[in-house]
C-alpha positions as CSV (number, residue, x, y, z in Angstrom):
1,X,0.0,0.0,0.0
2,X,1.3,3.4,-0.9
3,X,1.3,6.1,1.8
4,X,-0.2,9.4,0.9
5,X,1.4,12.4,2.7
6,X,-0.3,15.6,3.5
7,X,2.3,18.2,2.5
8,X,1.4,20.8,5.1
9,X,1.1,18.3,8.0
10,X,4.5,16.7,7.2
11,X,6.2,20.1,7.0
12,X,4.7,21.3,10.3
13,X,5.6,18.0,12.1
14,X,9.1,18.2,10.8
15,X,9.4,21.7,12.2
16,X,8.0,20.7,15.6
17,X,10.1,17.6,16.0
18,X,13.4,19.4,15.3
19,X,12.8,22.8,16.7
20,X,15.0,22.1,19.7
21,X,18.1,22.0,17.4
22,X,18.1,25.8,17.0
23,X,21.5,27.3,17.9
24,X,23.1,30.6,18.5
25,X,24.8,31.2,15.2
26,X,22.5,32.0,12.4
27,X,22.8,32.7,8.7
28,X,21.1,36.1,8.2
29,X,18.5,36.5,5.5
30,X,19.1,39.1,2.9
31,X,16.5,41.7,1.8
32,X,13.6,40.2,0.0
33,X,14.4,39.2,-3.5
34,X,11.1,40.7,-4.5
35,X,12.5,44.2,-3.8
36,X,16.0,44.0,-5.4
37,X,16.1,41.5,-8.3
38,X,15.6,43.2,-11.6
39,X,13.7,41.3,-14.3
40,X,16.2,41.4,-17.2
41,X,13.4,40.1,-19.6
42,X,11.8,43.6,-19.1
43,X,13.6,46.5,-20.8
44,X,11.9,48.8,-18.3
45,X,14.1,47.3,-15.5
46,X,11.2,46.4,-13.3
47,X,11.4,44.3,-10.2
48,X,8.8,41.6,-9.4
49,X,6.9,44.0,-7.2
50,X,6.7,46.5,-10.0
51,X,5.2,44.1,-12.6
52,X,1.5,44.0,-13.3
53,X,1.9,40.4,-14.6
54,X,3.0,37.4,-12.5
55,X,6.7,36.8,-12.5
56,X,8.9,34.2,-10.8
57,X,12.7,34.4,-10.6
58,X,15.2,31.6,-9.7
59,X,18.6,32.9,-8.7
60,X,21.3,32.5,-6.1
61,X,20.9,29.6,-3.6
62,X,17.3,28.9,-4.8
63,X,18.6,28.2,-8.3
64,X,21.5,26.1,-7.0
65,X,19.1,24.0,-5.0
66,X,16.7,23.3,-7.9
67,X,19.2,23.0,-10.7
68,X,18.5,20.0,-12.9
69,X,19.7,18.6,-16.3
70,X,16.9,20.3,-18.2
71,X,15.1,23.6,-18.1
72,X,11.7,21.9,-17.5
73,X,12.9,19.9,-14.6
74,X,14.7,22.9,-13.1
75,X,11.5,25.0,-13.1
76,X,9.0,22.2,-12.3
77,X,8.3,23.4,-8.8
78,X,7.8,27.1,-9.7
79,X,4.1,27.9,-9.2
80,X,2.3,27.7,-12.5
81,X,5.1,25.9,-14.2
82,X,5.3,22.1,-14.9
83,X,7.5,19.9,-17.1
84,X,6.6,18.1,-20.3
85,X,9.0,15.4,-19.2
86,X,10.0,13.5,-22.4
87,X,12.8,11.6,-20.5
88,X,15.7,13.2,-18.6
89,X,16.8,15.6,-21.4
90,X,13.9,16.7,-23.6
91,X,11.8,18.3,-20.9
92,X,10.3,21.7,-21.6
93,X,8.5,24.1,-19.3
94,X,4.7,24.2,-19.4
95,X,3.2,27.4,-18.1
96,X,-0.5,27.4,-17.1
97,X,-1.1,24.4,-19.3
98,X,0.5,25.9,-22.4
99,X,3.7,24.8,-24.0
100,X,5.3,24.2,-27.4
101,X,4.8,27.2,-29.8
102,X,3.0,29.2,-27.2
103,X,5.9,29.4,-24.8
104,X,9.0,31.3,-25.8
105,X,12.3,30.1,-24.4
106,X,15.0,32.8,-24.7
107,X,18.7,33.0,-23.8
108,X,19.7,36.4,-22.5
109,X,16.6,37.9,-24.1
110,X,16.7,36.3,-27.6
111,X,15.2,33.1,-28.8
112,X,16.9,29.7,-28.2
113,X,16.2,28.9,-31.9
114,X,16.2,25.1,-31.6
115,X,13.6,22.5,-32.5
116,X,12.0,22.2,-29.0
117,X,8.9,24.2,-30.0
118,X,8.2,21.7,-32.9
119,X,8.2,18.4,-30.9
120,X,8.2,17.4,-27.2
121,X,11.1,15.0,-27.9
122,X,13.5,17.8,-28.8
123,X,15.9,19.2,-26.3
124,X,15.7,22.9,-25.2
125,X,19.2,24.2,-26.2
126,X,19.9,26.1,-23.0
127,X,22.1,25.1,-20.1
128,X,21.1,25.5,-16.5
129,X,24.4,24.6,-14.8
130,X,26.0,27.9,-16.0
131,X,22.8,30.1,-15.6
132,X,22.9,32.9,-13.0
133,X,19.2,33.7,-13.1
134,X,16.1,32.1,-14.7
135,X,13.0,34.3,-15.2
136,X,9.5,33.0,-15.8
137,X,6.8,35.4,-17.1
138,X,3.5,33.8,-16.7
139,X,0.7,34.8,-19.1
140,X,1.1,36.6,-22.5
141,X,4.4,38.3,-23.1
142,X,3.9,39.1,-26.7
143,X,4.8,42.8,-26.6
144,X,8.5,42.2,-26.5
145,X,8.8,38.6,-27.6
146,X,6.3,38.1,-30.3
147,X,3.3,35.9,-30.9
148,X,5.2,32.8,-29.9
149,X,5.0,34.1,-26.3
150,X,1.2,34.0,-26.0
151,X,1.5,31.7,-23.0
152,X,4.6,33.0,-21.4
153,X,8.4,33.4,-21.5
154,X,11.3,31.7,-19.9
155,X,14.5,33.7,-20.0
156,X,17.8,31.9,-19.1
157,X,20.4,34.5,-18.1
158,X,24.1,33.8,-17.9
159,X,27.4,35.7,-18.0
160,X,28.4,35.0,-21.6
161,X,27.9,38.7,-22.6
162,X,30.2,40.8,-20.3
163,X,28.3,44.1,-19.9
164,X,29.6,45.1,-16.5
165,X,33.1,46.3,-15.5
166,X,35.1,43.5,-14.1
167,X,38.3,44.0,-12.1
168,X,40.4,40.9,-11.5
169,X,39.1,37.4,-11.8
170,X,35.9,35.9,-10.4
171,X,34.3,32.6,-11.1
172,X,32.6,29.4,-10.0
173,X,33.4,25.7,-10.1
174,X,30.7,23.1,-9.8
175,X,30.7,19.3,-9.6
176,X,27.9,16.8,-8.8
177,X,27.4,13.1,-8.7
178,X,23.9,11.4,-8.7
179,X,23.5,7.7,-8.1
180,X,20.1,7.2,-9.8
181,X,21.7,7.3,-13.3
182,X,25.4,7.2,-12.3
183,X,25.3,10.9,-13.4
184,X,28.4,13.1,-13.3
185,X,28.1,16.9,-14.0
186,X,30.8,19.5,-13.9
187,X,30.8,23.2,-14.9
188,X,33.2,26.2,-14.7
189,X,32.4,29.9,-15.0
190,X,35.3,32.5,-15.2
191,X,35.1,36.2,-15.5
192,X,38.0,38.6,-15.8
193,X,38.6,42.2,-16.7
194,X,40.8,45.3,-16.5
195,X,39.8,48.9,-17.1
196,X,37.1,49.0,-19.7
197,X,37.6,45.4,-21.0
198,X,36.0,42.2,-19.7
199,X,36.1,38.6,-20.8
200,X,34.1,35.5,-20.0
201,X,34.5,31.7,-20.4
202,X,32.3,28.9,-19.2
203,X,32.1,25.2,-19.9
204,X,30.1,22.2,-18.8
205,X,30.1,18.4,-19.1
206,X,27.3,16.0,-18.2
207,X,27.4,12.2,-18.5
208,X,24.8,9.8,-17.3
209,X,23.6,6.2,-17.8
210,X,20.0,4.9,-18.0
211,X,18.2,6.0,-14.8
212,X,16.6,3.8,-12.2
213,X,12.8,3.6,-11.8
214,X,10.7,2.2,-9.0
215,X,8.7,-0.1,-11.4
216,X,9.0,-1.4,-14.9
217,X,8.8,1.4,-17.4
218,X,5.6,0.3,-19.2
219,X,2.5,0.9,-17.1
220,X,1.1,-2.4,-18.4
221,X,4.1,-4.5,-17.4
222,X,4.4,-6.3,-14.1
223,X,8.0,-7.5,-14.4
224,X,11.2,-6.6,-16.1
225,X,13.9,-4.0,-15.8
226,X,13.7,-1.2,-13.3
227,X,16.0,1.0,-15.4
228,X,14.5,3.2,-18.1
229,X,16.1,2.0,-21.3
230,X,17.7,4.5,-23.7
231,X,17.6,7.4,-21.1
232,X,21.4,8.1,-21.0
233,X,23.0,11.5,-21.7
234,X,26.3,12.7,-22.9
235,X,26.5,16.5,-23.3
236,X,29.1,19.2,-23.2
237,X,29.4,22.8,-24.3
238,X,31.2,26.1,-23.7
239,X,30.7,29.9,-24.2
240,X,33.3,32.6,-24.9
241,X,32.5,36.3,-24.5
242,X,34.2,39.7,-24.5
243,X,33.0,43.2,-23.7
244,X,34.0,46.9,-23.8
245,X,32.3,48.9,-21.1
246,X,32.4,52.7,-20.5
247,X,30.1,55.1,-18.6
248,X,28.0,55.6,-21.7
249,X,28.6,52.6,-24.0
250,X,28.6,48.9,-23.7
251,X,29.5,46.5,-26.4
252,X,29.7,42.7,-25.9
253,X,29.9,39.7,-28.1
254,X,29.8,35.9,-27.4
255,X,30.1,32.6,-29.1
256,X,28.6,29.4,-27.7
257,X,28.8,25.8,-28.7
258,X,26.6,22.9,-27.5
259,X,26.9,19.2,-28.3
260,X,24.5,16.6,-26.9
261,X,23.8,12.9,-27.5
262,X,20.8,11.5,-25.7
263,X,18.2,8.7,-26.0
264,X,14.5,8.8,-26.4
265,X,13.3,6.3,-23.8
266,X,12.1,2.9,-25.1
267,X,13.5,-0.6,-25.8
268,X,14.1,0.3,-29.5
269,X,14.5,4.0,-28.8
270,X,16.1,6.6,-31.0
271,X,19.4,8.3,-30.2
272,X,19.5,12.0,-30.9
273,X,22.8,13.8,-31.7
274,X,22.5,17.6,-31.4
275,X,24.9,20.4,-32.4
276,X,24.3,24.1,-32.0
277,X,26.6,27.1,-32.7
278,X,25.3,30.5,-31.4
279,X,26.7,34.0,-31.9
280,X,25.1,36.7,-29.7
281,X,25.9,40.4,-29.4
282,X,24.6,43.5,-27.6
283,X,25.3,47.3,-28.0
284,X,24.0,49.8,-25.5
285,X,24.3,53.6,-25.8
286,X,23.3,55.3,-22.5
287,X,23.1,58.8,-21.1
288,X,22.1,60.4,-24.4
289,X,21.0,64.0,-24.6
290,X,17.5,64.9,-25.9
291,X,14.3,63.0,-26.2
292,X,16.0,59.6,-26.6
293,X,17.8,58.7,-23.4
294,X,19.3,55.4,-24.5
295,X,19.5,52.9,-27.4
296,X,19.9,49.2,-27.2
297,X,20.6,46.6,-29.9
298,X,20.5,42.8,-29.4
299,X,21.5,40.3,-32.1
300,X,21.8,36.6,-32.4
301,X,22.7,34.1,-35.1
302,X,22.0,30.4,-34.4
303,X,22.9,27.3,-36.4
304,X,21.2,24.3,-35.0
305,X,20.8,20.7,-36.1
306,X,20.0,17.3,-34.6
307,X,19.8,13.9,-36.2
308,X,17.5,11.1,-35.0
309,X,19.5,7.8,-35.3
310,X,17.8,4.4,-35.3
311,X,20.5,1.7,-35.0
312,X,23.1,2.9,-37.4
313,X,20.7,4.7,-39.8
314,X,19.8,8.4,-39.6
315,X,16.0,8.6,-39.8
316,X,15.5,12.3,-39.7
317,X,17.7,15.4,-39.5
318,X,16.3,18.7,-38.2
319,X,18.0,22.0,-39.1
320,X,17.2,25.5,-38.0
321,X,19.2,28.5,-39.0
322,X,18.0,31.7,-37.5
323,X,18.8,35.4,-37.2
324,X,17.1,37.6,-34.6
325,X,17.6,41.3,-33.9
326,X,15.8,43.7,-31.5
327,X,16.5,47.4,-31.5
328,X,14.8,49.7,-29.0
329,X,15.1,53.2,-27.6
330,X,14.2,54.6,-24.2
331,X,12.6,58.0,-24.4
332,X,12.2,60.9,-21.9
333,X,8.9,61.4,-20.1
334,X,5.9,62.7,-22.1
335,X,3.1,63.9,-19.8
336,X,4.5,61.6,-17.2
337,X,4.7,58.6,-19.4
338,X,8.2,57.1,-20.0
339,X,9.0,53.8,-21.8
340,X,10.5,52.3,-24.9
341,X,9.8,51.9,-28.6
342,X,11.4,49.4,-30.9
343,X,11.6,47.0,-33.8
344,X,12.0,43.2,-33.7
345,X,13.1,41.1,-36.6
346,X,13.3,37.3,-36.8
347,X,14.1,35.0,-39.6
348,X,14.3,31.2,-39.5
349,X,15.1,28.6,-42.1
350,X,13.7,25.3,-40.7
351,X,14.2,22.0,-42.4
352,X,13.5,18.3,-41.7
353,X,15.2,15.8,-43.9
354,X,14.7,12.0,-44.0
355,X,12.1,9.3,-44.5
356,X,10.4,10.1,-41.3
357,X,10.3,13.9,-41.7
358,X,6.8,15.0,-40.8
359,X,6.9,18.7,-41.6
360,X,8.2,20.4,-44.8
361,X,11.1,22.8,-45.1
362,X,9.8,26.3,-44.2
363,X,11.2,29.8,-44.1
364,X,9.6,32.1,-41.6
365,X,10.1,35.8,-41.5
366,X,8.7,38.3,-39.0
367,X,9.0,42.0,-38.4
368,X,7.4,43.8,-35.6
369,X,7.1,47.3,-34.0
370,X,6.4,47.6,-30.3
371,X,5.7,50.3,-27.7
372,X,5.8,49.9,-23.9
373,X,5.0,52.7,-21.5
374,X,4.5,53.3,-17.8
375,X,3.5,56.2,-15.5
376,X,3.5,56.6,-11.8
377,X,0.5,58.5,-10.3
378,X,0.7,58.4,-6.5
379,X,0.4,54.8,-5.4
380,X,-0.6,53.6,-8.9
381,X,1.9,52.4,-11.5
382,X,0.2,52.3,-14.9
383,X,1.6,50.1,-17.7
384,X,0.5,50.1,-21.3
385,X,1.9,48.4,-24.4
386,X,1.2,47.4,-28.0
387,X,2.8,45.4,-30.8
388,X,2.1,44.9,-34.5
389,X,3.8,41.9,-36.1
390,X,3.9,40.8,-39.7
391,X,4.8,37.1,-40.2
392,X,5.2,35.0,-43.4
393,X,5.6,31.2,-43.8
394,X,7.2,30.2,-47.1
395,X,6.9,26.4,-47.5
396,X,8.9,24.2,-49.9
397,X,6.1,22.4,-51.8
398,X,8.5,19.6,-53.0
399,X,7.9,17.9,-49.7
400,X,4.3,17.1,-50.8
401,X,5.2,15.7,-54.2
402,X,5.4,12.2,-52.9
403,X,2.1,12.5,-51.2
404,X,0.1,13.4,-54.3
405,X,0.8,11.9,-57.7
406,X,-0.9,14.7,-59.5
407,X,1.0,17.4,-57.5
408,X,-2.4,18.7,-56.3
409,X,-1.0,19.7,-52.9
410,X,0.6,23.1,-53.1
411,X,0.7,26.1,-50.9
412,X,1.3,29.8,-51.5
413,X,3.0,31.9,-48.9
414,X,1.0,32.3,-45.7
415,X,0.9,35.9,-44.3
416,X,-0.3,36.8,-40.9
417,X,-0.6,40.1,-39.1
418,X,-0.7,39.7,-35.3
419,X,-1.7,42.6,-33.1
420,X,-1.2,42.6,-29.3
421,X,-1.9,45.1,-26.6
422,X,-1.9,45.1,-22.8
423,X,-3.0,47.4,-19.9
424,X,-2.0,46.9,-16.3
425,X,-1.7,48.7,-13.0
426,X,0.2,48.0,-9.8
427,X,-1.4,49.5,-6.7
428,X,1.1,49.9,-3.8
429,X,-1.4,50.0,-0.9
430,X,1.4,50.5,1.6
431,X,4.9,49.3,2.1
432,X,3.7,45.7,2.7
433,X,0.6,45.2,0.5
434,X,0.1,45.6,-3.2
435,X,-2.4,44.6,-5.9
436,X,-1.7,44.1,-9.6
437,X,-4.1,43.8,-12.4
438,X,-3.4,43.1,-16.1
439,X,-5.4,42.6,-19.3
440,X,-3.6,41.3,-22.4
441,X,-5.0,40.9,-25.9
442,X,-2.7,38.7,-27.9
443,X,-2.7,37.2,-31.4
444,X,-0.6,34.2,-32.4
445,X,0.1,33.1,-35.9
446,X,0.0,29.3,-36.3
447,X,3.5,27.7,-36.5
448,X,4.6,26.0,-39.7
449,X,4.3,22.5,-38.1
450,X,0.7,23.2,-37.0
451,X,-0.2,24.1,-40.5
452,X,1.8,21.8,-42.7
453,X,2.6,18.6,-40.6
454,X,2.0,15.5,-42.6
455,X,3.7,12.3,-41.5
456,X,4.7,10.0,-38.6
457,X,6.1,11.8,-35.6
458,X,7.9,9.0,-33.8
459,X,8.8,11.2,-30.8
460,X,5.2,12.0,-29.9
461,X,3.9,8.6,-31.0
462,X,1.4,10.0,-33.5
463,X,0.8,10.5,-37.2
464,X,0.4,14.2,-37.5
465,X,-1.9,15.9,-40.1
466,X,-1.6,19.7,-40.1
467,X,-4.5,22.2,-40.1
468,X,-4.0,22.7,-43.8
469,X,-5.4,19.2,-44.4
470,X,-8.5,17.3,-43.6
471,X,-8.9,13.5,-43.2
472,X,-11.7,12.4,-45.6
473,X,-13.8,9.3,-45.4
474,X,-14.1,8.2,-49.1
475,X,-17.2,6.5,-50.6
476,X,-15.3,3.2,-50.9
477,X,-14.7,3.1,-47.1
478,X,-11.0,4.1,-47.3
479,X,-9.6,7.3,-45.9
480,X,-7.4,10.0,-47.5
481,X,-6.0,13.4,-46.8
482,X,-7.1,16.4,-48.7
483,X,-5.9,20.0,-48.7
484,X,-8.5,22.4,-47.3
485,X,-9.3,25.7,-49.0
486,X,-9.1,28.0,-46.0
487,X,-5.9,28.6,-44.1
488,X,-5.7,28.3,-40.3
489,X,-6.8,31.3,-38.3
490,X,-4.7,33.2,-35.8
491,X,-5.2,32.3,-32.1
492,X,-6.7,35.2,-30.2
493,X,-6.1,35.4,-26.4
494,X,-8.0,37.6,-24.0
495,X,-6.1,37.1,-20.7
496,X,-6.9,38.6,-17.3
497,X,-4.5,38.5,-14.3
498,X,-5.0,39.6,-10.7
499,X,-2.2,39.3,-8.2
500,X,-2.0,40.1,-4.5
501,X,1.5,40.5,-3.0
502,X,2.6,40.8,0.6
503,X,6.1,41.6,1.5
504,X,7.3,42.0,5.1
505,X,10.1,41.0,7.4
506,X,8.8,37.6,8.3
507,X,6.1,37.0,5.6
508,X,6.2,37.0,1.8
509,X,3.2,36.0,-0.2
510,X,2.0,36.1,-3.8
511,X,-1.4,34.9,-5.0
512,X,-2.5,35.1,-8.6
513,X,-5.7,34.2,-10.4
514,X,-6.1,34.2,-14.1
515,X,-8.6,33.5,-16.9
516,X,-7.5,33.1,-20.5
517,X,-10.1,32.9,-23.3
518,X,-8.4,31.7,-26.5
519,X,-10.4,31.8,-29.6
520,X,-9.4,29.5,-32.5
521,X,-7.2,27.6,-30.1
522,X,-5.0,25.1,-32.0
523,X,-5.0,21.5,-30.6
524,X,-4.3,18.0,-31.7
525,X,-7.7,16.3,-32.4
526,X,-7.3,12.5,-32.0
527,X,-9.3,10.6,-34.6
528,X,-10.5,7.0,-34.4
529,X,-7.9,6.2,-37.1
530,X,-4.4,4.6,-37.0
531,X,-1.7,4.0,-39.5
532,X,-1.4,0.5,-40.9
533,X,0.9,-0.4,-43.8
534,X,0.8,3.1,-45.1
535,X,-3.0,3.4,-45.0
536,X,-5.5,4.9,-42.5
537,X,-7.8,2.4,-40.9
538,X,-10.0,2.5,-37.8
539,X,-8.5,1.5,-34.5
540,X,-11.0,-1.4,-34.3
541,X,-9.9,-2.8,-37.7
542,X,-6.3,-2.5,-36.5
543,X,-7.1,-4.4,-33.3
544,X,-8.5,-7.2,-35.4
545,X,-5.3,-7.3,-37.5
546,X,-3.3,-7.6,-34.4
547,X,-5.5,-10.3,-33.0
548,X,-5.1,-12.4,-36.2
549,X,-1.4,-11.7,-36.5
550,X,-2.0,-9.9,-39.8
551,X,-0.6,-6.5,-38.7
552,X,2.7,-5.5,-40.3
553,X,5.8,-4.9,-38.1
554,X,6.5,-1.5,-39.5
555,X,7.7,1.0,-36.9
556,X,5.0,3.5,-37.8
557,X,2.1,0.9,-37.7
558,X,-0.4,1.6,-35.0
559,X,0.3,5.3,-34.7
560,X,-2.9,7.2,-33.9
561,X,-3.8,9.8,-36.5
562,X,-4.1,13.3,-35.1
563,X,-5.4,16.3,-37.0
564,X,-4.5,19.8,-35.9
565,X,-7.9,21.5,-35.4
566,X,-9.1,24.8,-34.0
567,X,-11.8,25.6,-31.4
568,X,-12.4,28.2,-28.7
569,X,-10.9,27.3,-25.3
570,X,-11.0,28.7,-21.8
571,X,-8.2,28.3,-19.3
572,X,-8.4,29.5,-15.7
573,X,-6.7,28.8,-12.4
574,X,-4.4,30.2,-9.7
575,X,-0.9,30.2,-8.3
576,X,0.0,30.8,-4.7
577,X,3.2,30.9,-2.7
578,X,3.6,31.9,1.0
579,X,7.0,32.0,2.8
580,X,6.9,32.4,6.6
581,X,10.1,33.1,8.5
582,X,9.2,31.7,11.9
583,X,12.4,33.0,13.4
584,X,16.0,33.5,12.2
585,X,16.5,29.8,11.9
586,X,13.3,28.5,10.5
587,X,11.3,29.1,7.4
588,X,8.2,27.4,6.1
589,X,7.2,27.7,2.4
590,X,3.9,26.6,1.0
591,X,2.8,26.7,-2.6
592,X,0.0,25.5,-4.9
593,X,-1.2,25.9,-8.5
594,X,-4.1,24.7,-10.6
595,X,-5.1,25.1,-14.2
596,X,-8.4,24.1,-15.7
597,X,-8.7,24.0,-19.5
598,X,-11.9,23.3,-21.5
599,X,-12.9,23.5,-25.1
600,X,-16.1,25.6,-25.6
601,X,-17.6,23.0,-27.8
602,X,-17.2,20.4,-25.0
603,X,-14.4,18.3,-23.8
604,X,-11.0,19.1,-22.2
605,X,-7.7,20.4,-23.5
606,X,-5.2,17.5,-23.5
607,X,-2.2,17.0,-21.2
608,X,-3.1,19.6,-18.6
609,X,-1.3,19.2,-15.3
610,X,-3.5,18.5,-12.2
611,X,-3.8,20.4,-8.9
612,X,-0.5,20.6,-7.1
613,X,0.2,21.4,-3.4
614,X,3.7,21.5,-1.9
615,X,5.6,22.7,1.2
616,X,9.1,22.8,2.5
617,X,10.7,23.5,5.9
618,X,14.1,25.2,6.0
619,X,16.4,25.2,9.0
620,X,19.6,27.3,9.3
621,X,22.2,26.7,12.0
622,X,25.7,27.9,11.9
623,X,27.1,27.0,8.5
624,X,24.3,24.5,7.9
625,X,21.2,24.9,5.8
626,X,18.8,21.9,5.7
627,X,15.5,21.5,3.9
628,X,12.7,19.0,3.6
629,X,10.2,19.3,0.8
630,X,7.1,17.4,-0.1
631,X,4.9,17.9,-3.1
632,X,1.5,16.3,-3.9
633,X,0.4,16.0,-7.5
634,X,-3.3,15.1,-7.6
635,X,-4.9,12.6,-9.9
636,X,-5.8,14.0,-13.3
637,X,-9.2,12.7,-14.5
638,X,-10.3,15.8,-16.4
639,X,-9.0,14.3,-19.7
640,X,-9.4,14.8,-23.4
641,X,-10.6,12.3,-25.9
642,X,-8.3,9.3,-26.2
643,X,-6.4,10.3,-23.0
644,X,-6.2,8.2,-19.9
645,X,-6.4,9.2,-16.3
646,X,-3.1,9.6,-14.4
647,X,-2.8,8.7,-10.8
648,X,-1.7,11.2,-8.2
649,X,1.7,10.9,-6.4
650,X,3.6,12.5,-3.6
651,X,7.3,13.3,-3.9
652,X,9.5,13.7,-0.8
653,X,12.9,15.2,-1.0
654,X,15.5,16.6,1.4
655,X,18.8,18.5,1.2
656,X,21.6,19.7,3.4
657,X,24.1,22.4,2.6
658,X,27.3,23.2,4.5
659,X,29.0,26.6,3.8
660,X,32.7,27.1,4.1
661,X,34.4,30.5,4.0
662,X,38.0,29.9,2.7
663,X,39.1,33.5,2.5
664,X,38.6,34.5,-1.1
665,X,36.6,31.4,-1.8
666,X,33.0,30.6,-0.7
667,X,32.4,26.9,-0.9
668,X,29.2,24.9,-0.5
669,X,29.1,21.2,0.1
670,X,25.7,19.6,-0.3
671,X,23.8,16.4,-0.2
672,X,20.4,16.0,-1.8
673,X,17.9,13.2,-1.8
674,X,14.9,13.0,-4.2
675,X,11.9,10.7,-4.2
676,X,12.9,9.3,-0.9
677,X,9.8,7.0,-0.8
678,X,10.7,5.5,-4.2
679,X,7.3,6.5,-5.4
680,X,6.0,5.5,-8.9
681,X,5.2,8.8,-10.5
682,X,3.9,9.5,-14.0
683,X,3.6,13.0,-15.4
684,X,0.2,13.6,-17.0
685,X,1.6,16.3,-19.3
686,X,4.1,13.9,-20.8
687,X,3.6,12.0,-24.1
688,X,5.6,9.2,-22.5
689,X,3.7,8.9,-19.2
690,X,2.8,5.3,-19.7
691,X,6.3,4.3,-20.8
692,X,8.6,6.6,-18.8
693,X,8.0,7.1,-15.1
694,X,10.0,9.7,-13.1
695,X,13.3,8.5,-11.6
696,X,13.2,6.5,-8.4
697,X,15.0,7.2,-5.1
698,X,18.1,9.2,-5.8
699,X,21.0,10.7,-3.8
700,X,23.4,13.3,-5.1
701,X,26.4,14.9,-3.6
702,X,28.1,18.0,-4.9
703,X,30.4,21.0,-4.3
704,X,30.2,24.5,-5.6
705,X,33.0,27.1,-5.1
706,X,32.7,30.8,-5.9
707,X,35.7,33.2,-5.9
């Protein structure tokens, strides 16, 4: 029998049972992070308390404590954020039930430009071990980042672009071992400078085996291996940067390289080999005279590719070459309003090559103009913004030649104009209480894969048919795919946020509620058809073929056919986090989040995370910091067609840090334990929930030195 823990009860009992351990020496808490940490994803240099939209920031010790191999796993306990969990590498953040092309992942403010927005089996090409800060903007962030940020933004910040003066040498060295997968991770971060010049170098290496699981991987198995086959990782990378910094001008440039080889879990799983080269630069002109106070220019060029290898054969190669540039200027106040205005250009050349390519080569260009303003009137901080974006998809029609003998499938360029706007206010009631309200109107152009997909997507275990096609039931009882006359419509989001914040010496709290009405929401509509020997047949007919042994053994046989469809949807929910400093040694944290997502025509949006409640108790004594954390994920039974329910689970973890002051070196030694009860846990938002449970009980030991 599995024991279910009440998060709050366990945390309180832990506090009571160990309260007598309090000692004289304490580690003093700094000022509230809410007051001092600047959101770098906002060009208006706002803090969390000054934002009318909900924002979470991981930095410092909190980031160190939650750092994982993937971005999704690093952020999975941030309120409102879950992980797609496609194995230990390809795990992307899900914000308020939205992911994929609705969530923008950026590196130092510009897009990661990988293939992770196309499929859940593709790695996010950012590295958490060298990050200094990770920012999560919940809700639409389209004003600065474009229509791909209709659900939110995750900004991974590191030191690769030296834009602050640096005297001497500073840095960090990190090493960790984890027994659940025989995992070894190391990273180094060095910064040096003299006068107006600064340089940076960082590097990381990660190597793991297949990870241990509490039960056999397949939910229908009752015996077999308790290691998840094909879940090993071998990854490394580095970044080099240089900067010139004066009182009025900052110029920085960086080059980064990433190589990764990882498995997609399964007995006959695919190995992915990934390579990315990225060049990024920034130029800032500050302290200008006149109406324009400062000008800022960000640029990035990214060359990305990965190959999906089956045995010794390359099945599919994905390539994405992109250029992104954002130019904006800060202006002086006009009738009390100050802000920025700018242009944003993005060009990507995406290509999938191979027998199992499911989306055609597509070139996407976008150009946008944006304006963001704010004004303080007494206790009220008003925030307004707007953006107009022109986006064009240019598809290579040769991809469809093999699908239609008469070349009847052909597409002209798809043009979309996306308009977004927002209005918000932050009311500072007093020095402790504040309220924030925000309304955002956002439009999102469909991604190329949502429009043109046509083929087996082994990663998601489906045969995808884009919104430009319809699956037709022919008069002879067969099924075929036909091009539809009308293009897919833009998604239109009307999002409302309300946030209460409390910030005092011993209490910090943030509670947000939201409602997001999305018209023409794009989703995968599961049909009653599967692929069999290159043809579409009903799932019942396929079951009969299997029963009689007549089904073929093709890898793609049995894949369910999904058609990208559109329908109005409503998402609503809440996020809450409360931190209580009982005294100078003890702190109790409690958090919860919930998202409900329904289609207006009836039914539920697929893969929505369930209600979650968690708590942690922290104790500081002398050079020690200890923590016990418990999180309860509820059962998810509000499911879409052809989904199955997912059982709830409780995860218990603990950590102990010991701090050493070695003169010019601050060292942290730590021990962490995750899933202490060896709980079987399957993530409802994962395509692999029935094949890939979360890792079993694990212990990790590590050291981090800063100098």
